[in-house]
C-alpha positions, 0 to 999 in steps of 0.5 A: 552444542553440547554447552549449549545444550546446556545452558538451553535446559537450564533457562528452561528450568529457572524459567519453570521455578519462576511464579505464574504471574511472572511468567505471565509477563515475561511471556506478554513481550513476546513476538508471535513467533516466540509466544508460539514456541514457548506454547510447545515448550512445555506442558506448564508452560502451554497450559498457561498461554491456553488459559491467560486470556490476555496471552489468547488475546495476543496470540489472535492478535498476530494470526490477525495481523492486528496491534491493540488499540489505545488502552484507554478505549472503553472495552474490556480484555472478553469484548476486545477479543469478542470483536477480534473474532466478529473481525476475521469472521467477517472477512473470511466469510465476506458477507456484505448487506446492500451497498451505500453507492457515493457518487463522485464528480469528473472531472475532479480529483479523489482519494482513500486513506484507511478509513476515509474516502475523498473527493474534490469537484471544481466550479469557476474557469481556471482562464482568468476568473477564481478556480474553486475546489470544494471538497467533500469526505466522507469517514467509513462507517465499523462496527467492529471495531466502533467506529463512527460514519460522517460527511462534511465538506467546504472550500478551497480557492484555487484547484487541487491538484494532489491530496492526501489526508491522515484520520490521526493527526487531523491532517489533510495536505493539499496541493497547488500549483502556480507557473513561474517566469521560467520556462516549463516549470511551475511552482508546488504550494503544498498546503497543512490544513486542520482534516476536520475543519479546513483551517490551518494545521496547528501543529505547522510551523509552517502552513503552506511550504512551496518547491520549484518542480521542472518539466518537459511539458507545463506538468507532471503527468504522474503524482503520488504522494503519502504522510508518514507521522511528521513526513509527507514525501511527492513524486511527480514526473511525465511520461513525454512522446516524439513530439515532446508532448505528455501521454497517458502510457510507456509505448515504443515512441515514448519515455519517461522523465527522470522524476523529482521527489523530495520528503518534507517534515510538515511539522518544522516545514523541512526539507528532509530529502529532494532527488531528479532520479529514474524512481516511478513510485514509492512507500514508506517501510518505516518512520524513515525508510522510504521503498523506491521502485526504480526503473531505466528510461533504457529500452535496451536494457533487459532490467525490468525494475529494482527495490531501492531502501533508502535512509531518508533521514541520513541522506547529508552529501549532495553527491551522491546516493546512500542505499540501504539494500536492494532488490533486483526485480526478474531480468527481461528478454531484450527487446522487451519493454518494462513501462511502468512500476508501481508499489504498495501498501498500507497501512503506514507507520503510525502511533497507535493512539486517539484523534481528538479531532475523530475520537473512536474509542478503536478496540485494533488497529492493522500492524503495519509490521504486517504489511505486503508490498505489491509491485505491478509491474507492466510490461508492453504496456500490454501484460502485467505483472503482481508481484507480493512481498511481504515487508519481513521480505524487504526486511531481511535483505537490510542486514548488509552494508549501505552502498553510495552511488551517484545515480540510485540506478548503480545500486543494481551491481551490488543488489541483491539478485532477484534468485537470491530473495525472490522465488521463497520470499515472495509470490508473482503472479500473471495480471489482466491483460492491461490492453483491453481496457479502454484507455482511462483504465490508466488514471486507477491503476497503480495509483495511491487512492487505489488501495489493493494492499491492505495489512498482510491483504490484497487484490489484483483484478480490474474489471473494465473489459469492451463488453456491454456488461462484466461480471468478474470474481476477483479474488482476495489474497492473505500473505498472513504465513500464522493465519495459513498455519492455521487455516491448514488445520481446518481446510485443505488446500483441494480448490474445488468449493468454488466459493470456498478459503483456498491455501496455496503452499505449492510453487507457481512459475510465469513462464513465457508460455504463461505470458505467450498468450497475451502476446509477447516473449518477455521474460529470459527465465520462467519467475519461479515462486513458492510464498505461502498464500490463503484466497477467497473467491466469495466475490461478484462484481461488475466492477471497473476498480475494486479495492479495500480498508480494515473494514470495506470493499469498496468497488468503483463502477464501470459506467459511468452517471450523468445528469443536468451537472455533468459526470459522476461516477459511482463507488459501492462502498461494502462494510465488511467488519 
């Protein structure tokens, strides 16, 4: 111990002899925690950090959960700092002007990825005739990050079932299907297009790859897709009732089929990994790690769910799978059923660069390493638990050895029990009573297009009760620990201010007494969590679903509209920053 103290003193003495220019270069390579500690080390370092504009900008980026933009972006350091302060202020006070309304035709498909809202409408019979999918893309503008808005569209032959976009790679992925000669199976065609033109993407060696997938019914009623750099992942499964018919939800006589999950390198067209297992949702946490939300198909097991981290680039054996880590969610009572589980996080890991097709000079963007993982756990189809889990909590669980399993759910045996990782590293919120929503509400909850988490922010509220008009004040949570520490010195934790920033740092318990009024006795024990967060309460909307990205709040209307061509769903787009 004494030797370590002497070494620390010697290192500080050596640092104090370095010139300021060299010290600044060293300090700029530190992470946020180390930089803040260095500021407290001695008077010289403190004064140097406070006086050096580059270090102050670096600290402000950390506190905002952002990373610096490309060096090629035409902004001075002072301009970047000014825009960053304007950005953080806009999200703190949620100042918004009149929204822009964007109407989506139903039936159709839609998606929001980052700053791009996309939808497709269908024309043609589809029964022996030709179906055309008209795709419309709306790139959302940002005043603080110098992003220009743009709208364009084009037609795609066939009926598109699933789509995903990546502005930075000028990439559009479209999924269509064809029947096969085999019963209860379908060929899924995954096509790689240029987002800007609709043409085949020049970086894709194979513009279309196909996978045969089998279902108990004709097609699945759950589909998910996500992009992370050169990888695209697709998950699909069914909810089947007692008569083997597809259903919209899991109830007493329904069950979930094993999902079919595969990851493809879209540039080479190679299949990287494929598995049939109890996967219900997923999100990329790095360029080679995927977080899988697993749910047992058993009605008897008290297990609510498992979050399994898997290195999909290191799955070389067909007979078993390697699981990097497994985090077990709280146990349920024996008469409780975890009906569905959805996991989300945005943005996925990517390179910080400008797109050649969409060359916006972005000064800064959200840091993927500051992301929050959100988990929506539905119990009895009526009760919703909303888990807020920082990516750092997931990463801390990955220090042990990987385990080999023949079924992914077997990772529970060596997984981390909830008590060892959840109470201090997460926050659990009792979500809205989903039984009060119309049946069609289920199409919005938990799908990738509904972006309820971005960076360290999230929202857990949904509207849409059976009243003629419903106004709800959704809450916007922020789990950035550096932001919390800063606000702790600026405002109190008094929650009496209805339209204020509120700091929550005490523990809270979701237990059977809080769940009972929802009509069920759910948990074996109370779920107590204590992760600090900031909550904003300046919102008041009449809405169906509210979602957001880096610069916007998007409100999906509860009431659809009718015109001569059919049904429209209005989206209100509020530019915040």
